[in-house]
C-alpha positions in Angstrom: -0.1 0.2 -0.1 1.7 3.5 -0.8 -0.4 6.8 0.0 -0.5 9.7 -1.7 0.6 13.2 -0.3 -2.2 15.7 0.3 -2.4 19.2 0.4 -5.2 20.5 2.6 -6.0 23.7 1.4 -6.2 25.7 4.6 -6.5 29.0 2.7 -5.9 27.0 -0.3 -7.7 26.3 -3.8 -7.7 25.8 -7.3 -5.5 28.1 -9.3 -5.4 27.3 -13.1 -3.9 29.1 -16.3 -5.3 32.2 -16.7 -5.5 34.9 -19.8 -7.1 37.4 -20.7 -10.9 37.3 -19.6 -13.0 38.5 -22.7 -16.5 40.9 -22.5 -18.5 38.2 -21.2 -16.0 37.0 -19.0 -15.6 40.4 -16.6 -19.2 41.0 -17.0 -19.8 37.6 -15.6 -16.8 38.5 -13.0 -18.1 42.0 -11.5 -21.6 40.0 -11.2 -20.0 37.2 -9.2 -18.3 39.8 -6.8 -21.5 40.5 -5.3 -21.4 36.3 -4.4 -17.9 35.8 -3.2 -16.6 36.4 0.3 -13.1 36.7 2.2 -13.1 34.9 5.4 -10.2 35.7 8.1 -10.8 33.2 10.7 -8.0 32.7 13.9 -7.7 28.9 15.2 -6.5 27.3 18.3 -6.2 23.3 18.4 -5.9 21.2 21.0 -2.9 19.4 22.5 -3.6 16.1 22.7 -1.3 14.5 24.7 -1.6 17.2 27.6 -5.2 17.9 27.0 -5.4 20.5 29.5 -3.6 22.7 27.3 -4.0 24.4 23.7 -2.0 25.1 20.9 -0.8 28.5 19.7 -2.8 30.5 18.0 -2.8 30.8 14.0 -4.7 32.9 11.1 -6.1 31.6 7.7 -7.8 33.4 5.0 -10.2 31.3 2.9 -12.7 31.8 0.8 -16.8 31.6 0.6 -20.1 32.3 -1.0 -23.3 33.1 -0.6 -26.2 30.7 -1.0 -30.1 31.4 -0.1 -31.1 32.1 3.0 -28.4 34.5 3.7 -25.9 31.8 4.6 -22.3 31.9 3.5 -21.0 28.1 2.1 -17.2 27.3 2.7 -14.9 24.7 3.7 -14.6 23.1 7.2 -11.2 23.7 7.2 -11.4 27.1 7.0 -13.0 27.9 10.1 -12.1 24.2 12.1 -11.1 24.7 16.3 -12.0 28.3 15.4 -11.9 31.5 18.0 -13.2 34.4 15.6 -14.2 34.6 12.0 -14.3 37.8 10.3 -16.0 38.5 6.2 -14.9 40.8 3.9 -16.8 42.0 0.8 -14.6 43.5 -1.8 -14.5 46.8 -2.4 -16.4 47.2 1.4 -13.7 48.8 3.9 -15.9 47.2 7.4 -14.9 43.5 8.0 -18.3 41.3 10.1 -17.6 39.1 12.5 -19.3 35.8 12.2 -20.5 32.7 13.3 -20.2 29.0 12.4 -23.5 28.0 12.1 -23.2 24.3 10.9 -20.1 22.5 10.5 -19.4 18.9 8.4 -16.2 17.6 9.0 -16.4 14.5 7.2 -17.7 16.1 4.2 -15.2 19.8 4.4 -18.3 22.0 4.2 -19.4 24.7 6.4 -22.0 27.4 6.4 -21.4 30.8 8.3 -23.9 33.7 9.7 -22.4 37.3 10.3 -23.5 38.8 13.2 -25.1 42.1 11.1 -27.4 40.7 8.7 -26.6 44.0 6.9 -23.3 42.3 5.7 -26.5 40.9 3.3 -26.8 44.2 1.8 -26.4 44.4 -1.8 -25.5 40.9 -2.7 -26.5 38.3 -4.6 -27.2 34.4 -3.9 -25.2 31.7 -6.0 -27.1 28.7 -7.1 -26.2 25.2 -7.3 -26.1 23.1 -11.2 -25.0 19.5 -11.5 -22.1 17.8 -11.7 -19.7 19.2 -14.9 -19.1 17.1 -18.1 -15.1 16.1 -18.3 -12.9 18.2 -20.8 -15.7 20.8 -19.8 -14.2 24.4 -18.7 -14.7 25.9 -15.0 -13.9 29.4 -13.2 -12.7 29.6 -9.8 -13.4 32.5 -7.7 -11.5 33.7 -4.4 -9.4 35.1 -2.8 -5.6 33.4 -3.5 -2.9 34.0 -1.5 -4.5 36.3 0.6 -5.2 39.1 -2.1 -8.0 41.6 -1.5 -9.7 41.2 -4.7 -11.2 38.4 -5.9 -9.6 36.4 -8.4 -11.0 34.1 -11.3 -8.8 31.1 -13.0 -10.3 28.8 -15.3 -9.2 25.2 -15.5 -10.7 22.0 -17.6 -12.0 19.3 -15.5 -10.3 15.6 -15.8 -11.6 13.2 -13.7 -14.3 12.3 -11.3 -13.9 10.0 -8.8 -14.2 8.9 -5.3 -11.6 10.0 -3.8 -9.9 10.8 0.0 -11.3 14.0 1.8 -8.2 15.7 3.1 -9.9 17.5 6.2 -10.9 14.8 8.4 -7.9 12.1 6.8 -10.5 9.3 6.6 -13.9 10.2 4.8 -14.4 9.5 1.1 -16.4 11.5 -0.8 -17.2 12.1 -4.7 -14.5 14.7 -5.9 -14.1 16.4 -9.4 -10.3 17.0 -10.9 -9.4 19.9 -13.0 -6.1 20.0 -14.2 -5.4 23.3 -11.4 -2.4 24.0 -9.6 -3.3 24.9 -5.3 -2.9 28.6 -3.9 -3.4 29.6 -0.6 -6.7 31.8 -0.3 -9.1 30.3 -2.4 -10.3 27.1 -0.4 -13.8 27.5 -0.1 -14.5 29.7 -3.0 -17.0 28.8 -5.6 -16.3 26.6 -9.2 -18.5 28.3 -11.6 -20.1 27.0 -15.2 -23.1 28.3 -16.7 -23.0 31.0 -14.1 -23.9 28.3 -11.7 -21.8 26.6 -9.1 -20.3 23.1 -10.1 -18.3 22.8 -6.8 -16.2 24.5 -4.1 -12.9 24.9 -4.2 -10.9 22.5 -1.5 -7.9 20.3 -1.7 -5.0 19.6 -4.1 -2.1 17.4 -4.5 1.1 17.4 -3.8 4.2 16.4 -5.6 2.0 17.2 -8.6 1.6 19.6 -11.0 -1.8 21.1 -11.8 -4.3 18.9 -10.5 -6.6 20.4 -7.6 -10.0 19.4 -6.5 -13.7 20.5 -5.7 -16.1 19.0 -4.3 -19.1 18.5 -6.1 -22.7 19.8 -5.5 -24.3 16.3 -5.1 -21.9 16.3 -1.6 -23.2 19.9 -1.6 -26.8 19.4 -1.2 -26.3 16.4 0.9 -24.9 18.5 3.8 -27.0 21.7 2.7 -30.8 19.1 3.4 -29.2 17.5 6.3 -29.0 20.8 7.8 -32.3 21.9 7.5 -33.6 19.7 11.1 -30.8 22.3 12.7 -28.6 19.2 13.1 -25.6 17.9 11.1 -26.2 13.6 11.3 -22.7 13.7 8.6 -22.8 10.5 5.8 -24.1 7.4 6.9 -22.3 3.5 5.0 -23.1 0.1 5.3 -20.5 -0.7 7.6 -19.2 -3.9 5.6 -15.9 -5.2 4.1 -16.2 -6.0 0.4 -13.4 -8.0 -1.6 -14.1 -8.2 -5.6 -12.8 -11.6 -6.2 -15.7 -12.5 -9.0 -13.0 -11.4 -11.8 -11.9 -15.0 -11.3 -14.3 -17.7 -12.4 -13.2 -20.0 -9.9 -13.9 -17.8 -7.1 -17.5 -17.5 -8.6 -18.1 -21.0 -9.1 -17.0 -21.3 -5.2 -19.9 -19.1 -4.0 -22.2 -20.4 -6.4 -22.8 -17.0 -8.2 -24.5 -17.7 -11.3 -22.2 -17.0 -14.5 -23.9 -14.2 -15.7 -23.8 -12.0 -13.0 -21.5 -9.8 -11.2 -21.5 -8.3 -7.9 -18.9 -7.7 -4.7 -17.8 -10.4 -1.8 -18.3 -9.3 1.2 -15.2 -10.3 3.8 -16.8 -9.1 7.2 -19.0 -6.3 8.6 -18.2 -3.8 11.0 -19.3 -4.9 14.8 -22.4 -2.8 16.4 -23.3 -1.9 12.6 -26.9 -1.5 10.9 -25.8 -4.8 8.3 -24.2 -7.2 11.1 -27.0 -9.0 11.5 -28.1 -9.1 7.9 -25.0 -10.0 5.4 -22.0 -12.7 6.5 -18.7 -13.1 4.6 -18.8 -14.6 1.5 -22.2 -13.1 0.4 -21.6 -11.5 -2.9 -24.0 -8.4 -3.5 -24.8 -7.9 -6.8 -27.6 -5.0 -6.6 -28.0 -2.1 -4.5 -31.4 -0.7 -5.0 -31.7 -0.5 -8.7 -28.3 -0.1 -9.2 -26.6 -3.3 -10.8 -22.7 -3.9 -9.3 -20.4 -5.1 -11.2 -17.1 -7.5 -10.0 -15.1 -4.2 -8.8 -17.9 -2.9 -7.0 -19.1 -0.5 -9.3 -22.2 1.2 -10.4 -23.8 3.5 -13.3 -24.7 6.8 -11.4 -24.8 10.2 -12.6 -23.9 8.9 -16.3 -20.7 7.9 -14.5 -19.3 4.2 -13.4 -18.5 5.4 -9.4 -18.0 2.8 -6.7 -21.4 1.5 -4.7 -20.8 3.6 -2.2 -21.9 6.3 -4.1 -25.6 5.0 -3.7 -25.0 5.4 -0.2 -24.3 8.4 -0.2 -27.4 10.0 -2.1 -29.4 8.8 1.3 -29.6 10.3 4.6 -29.1 8.7 8.2 -32.1 6.5 8.8 -32.8 6.1 5.3 -32.7 2.4 3.4 -31.6 0.5 0.8 -32.6 -2.8 -0.7 -29.3 -5.2 -0.8 -29.7 -8.3 -3.5 -27.2 -10.7 -2.8 -26.3 -14.7 -3.3 -25.6 -16.7 -0.2 -25.0 -20.4 -0.4 -25.9 -20.4 -4.0 -29.5 -18.9 -3.1 -30.8 -15.1 -4.5 -31.5 -13.0 -1.3 -32.9 -9.6 -0.6 -32.7 -7.4 2.6 -33.6 -3.8 3.6 -30.3 -1.9 5.2 -30.9 0.9 6.9 -27.9 3.9 6.2 -25.9 4.8 9.7 -22.8 6.7 11.0 -20.9 2.9 11.4 -17.7 4.2 12.9 -15.4 2.0 14.0 -14.1 2.1 17.5 -10.6 3.3 16.9 -11.8 6.8 15.1 -9.7 6.8 11.8 -10.9 10.5 11.2 -9.2 13.4 12.6 -11.7 15.5 14.9 -11.7 19.2 15.7 -14.1 22.0 17.3 -14.2 19.2 20.7 -12.0 19.8 23.2 -10.1 16.0 24.1 -11.3 14.3 27.1 -8.8 12.9 29.3 -8.3 11.9 32.9 -5.8 12.5 35.3 -4.6 10.3 38.6 -1.5 10.1 40.6 0.6 12.2 37.3 -0.8 9.8 35.6 -3.1 11.1 32.2 -5.3 8.7 30.2 -7.2 9.7 27.1 -9.1 7.7 24.1 -6.8 6.8 21.4 -7.5 9.0 18.4 -6.0 9.7 14.9 -5.4 13.6 16.7 -3.5 11.7 19.3 -1.6 9.4 17.2 -0.8 12.5 14.9 1.3 14.6 17.9 4.1 11.3 16.8 4.5 14.7 13.7 4.6 14.7 9.8 5.6 11.1 10.3 3.4 9.4 12.5 2.4 6.5 11.1 6.2 5.0 10.9 7.0 6.9 14.4 4.3 6.1 16.3 5.1 2.8 18.6 4.4 -0.2 16.8 1.5 -1.8 18.9 -0.6 1.6 18.6 0.1 1.2 14.9 -1.4 -2.4 14.5 -4.4 -0.8 16.5 -5.1 1.8 14.2 -4.4 -0.2 10.9 -6.8 -3.0 12.2 -8.7 -2.6 15.2 -11.8 -3.3 13.1 -10.8 -6.7 13.2 -8.5 -7.2 16.3 -11.4 -6.1 18.5 -13.6 -9.0 19.8 -15.2 -7.2 23.0 -18.9 -6.2 22.0 -18.4 -3.8 25.2 -15.5 -1.9 24.0 -16.0 1.8 23.3 -12.9 3.4 22.6 -9.1 2.5 23.4 -7.8 4.4 26.3 -4.1 5.3 26.2 -1.7 6.3 29.0 -0.4 9.4 27.3 2.0 11.7 29.5 3.2 11.2 33.0 3.7 13.8 34.9 6.9 12.7 37.5 6.9 12.4 40.9 7.7 10.2 43.8 4.5 8.2 43.4 4.5 7.1 39.4 8.4 6.7 39.8 9.6 4.0 36.9 6.3 4.4 35.4 8.1 5.9 32.0 8.3 2.6 30.2 4.5 2.2 30.0 3.9 6.0 28.9 2.2 5.4 25.0 0.4 2.1 25.5 -3.1 1.3 25.6 -5.0 0.1 28.9 -6.3 -3.6 29.4 -7.4 -3.3 33.0 -7.0 -1.5 36.1 -7.3 -4.0 39.8 -8.1 -6.5 37.2 -11.9 -4.8 35.6 -11.3 -4.4 32.2 -11.1 -0.9 30.3 -13.5 -0.2 27.8 -14.3 3.8 27.7 -12.2 6.2 29.5 -15.5 6.1 31.7 -14.0 3.1 33.2 -10.9 4.4 34.0 -12.3 7.6 36.1 -14.5 5.1 38.1 -11.6 2.5 38.8 -9.4 5.2 40.5 -12.7 6.2 42.5 -12.6 2.8 44.0 -11.7 2.7 47.7 -8.8 0.9 47.1 -6.0 -0.3 50.3 -2.4 -1.1 48.8 -2.2 -0.7 44.9 -3.6 0.3 41.8 -2.6 -2.3 39.6 -2.7 -1.0 35.8 -2.6 -4.2 32.9 -1.3 -3.1 29.2 -2.5 -4.3 26.3 0.7 -6.6 24.4 2.7 -6.4 27.6 3.0 -9.0 30.1 3.8 -6.7 33.3 1.7 -4.7 35.4 2.3 -0.8 36.5 1.3 -1.1 40.3 0.7 2.6 42.1 0.4 3.0 45.9 -2.9 3.7 46.6 -3.0 5.8 49.7 0.3 8.1 48.7 -1.7 8.3 45.0 -4.3 9.5 47.1 -2.4 11.9 49.2 -0.7 13.2 46.3 -3.2 13.8 43.5 -4.0 16.9 43.7 -0.4 18.4 44.9 0.7 17.0 41.4 -2.6 18.9 39.8 -1.1 21.9 41.4 2.4 21.4 40.7 1.6 21.0 36.4 -1.0 23.0 36.9 -3.6 21.2 35.7 -7.0 22.6 36.1 -8.9 19.6 36.4 -8.4 16.2 37.5 -10.7 14.8 34.5 -12.9 16.3 30.9 -15.0 13.4 30.6 -17.7 14.7 28.0 -17.1 16.3 24.4 -18.5 19.8 24.7 -19.1 21.9 21.9 
């Protein structure tokens, strides 16, 4: 497996070869001057090793545009972990403070609302169109490189496919590729064709010339419909792992699938997923709703050949899909419910939520997340401890505990006489405390609240050693340690926005 290096467009966007605008293009640009917005944001992320702390503040510049309902649409990464946001209109000196109304980090979209409603005076909302055709020309509007005036660049649509959205690092949706390079500032700006929006500029591919990506209106519409009930639920899935094995005629015969049928093989279902009781390993899914699935797991949708997950992308949480599949040679149909179906060890980055933690006797325990693992730096995948890599890459298969809600790791040790010689256990996932299995951070909190006379004995996954903590000494020194290291509270158990 290889990993493509991406540039996330934090204040980044599509920029392409540009030429002189003809008269009609110039008029069009003047029209869109009333719709495209400059966004300045101040961000402050969290420290996932010492989670009561925050990182240094930083600022970014991005773009957005006005849509129906007096709202500004932009990228989630333009406003994630934000402390302050202000908006600027071209040719207007005034800055307008704003707030995030809704954010979808899984699809890298957000809507903003200015505090002052007069912001929308003399503005125009843009309309959404469909998916542009490959080889057609599109225009990108925004404020690249922090400029104060709207820039317009042109590019040609070169590919439409499902790919990873860099902001979360794990969620895959439809993307539209253009022959575009990357410039700071255009991120969140509209991509226009025939006077309507066909996408939102959002990311580019590093180590490649003139390749940029936009979020298509299929994803945008899903996000906007989702938030109509004043809550963002996110994009669902089926929670099933699949394998394109029917290219082998022998495999097809082995699974008793008729020779004329194509389909995709079920390898496993995610624990607690909405299809766990519906599908089994070696089921062969041949159809989802009215879409035939080929041996690569692709369907014909939007006039394109895309992964079958795109059918699920058209639905919202709680809606259903009909699955047609073969099991032991028998044709079956079942109704599956679309749900979030996220893994216990979350693969996506988290934003806007202070990390949860428990501190006791100088030991800091946190949930094992991608955010925590990325504290190992740019090359975190190779630098993090082996056992954590093992869990992160394969936790869906490795976890057999149905009670488990998350993995907990000993993230940091604040040195004190009560935890001397504990350093070897740093960065290890916790298995049990005093013989009680640890399936969530709440379990850690409850374990240390137990009135123990001798020792708190901590066991770790993949390690036969025990970390003993003198219970009496720990209780005596606990608050002293918190004071010494300026920890404001011993726990944060809830994720609060």
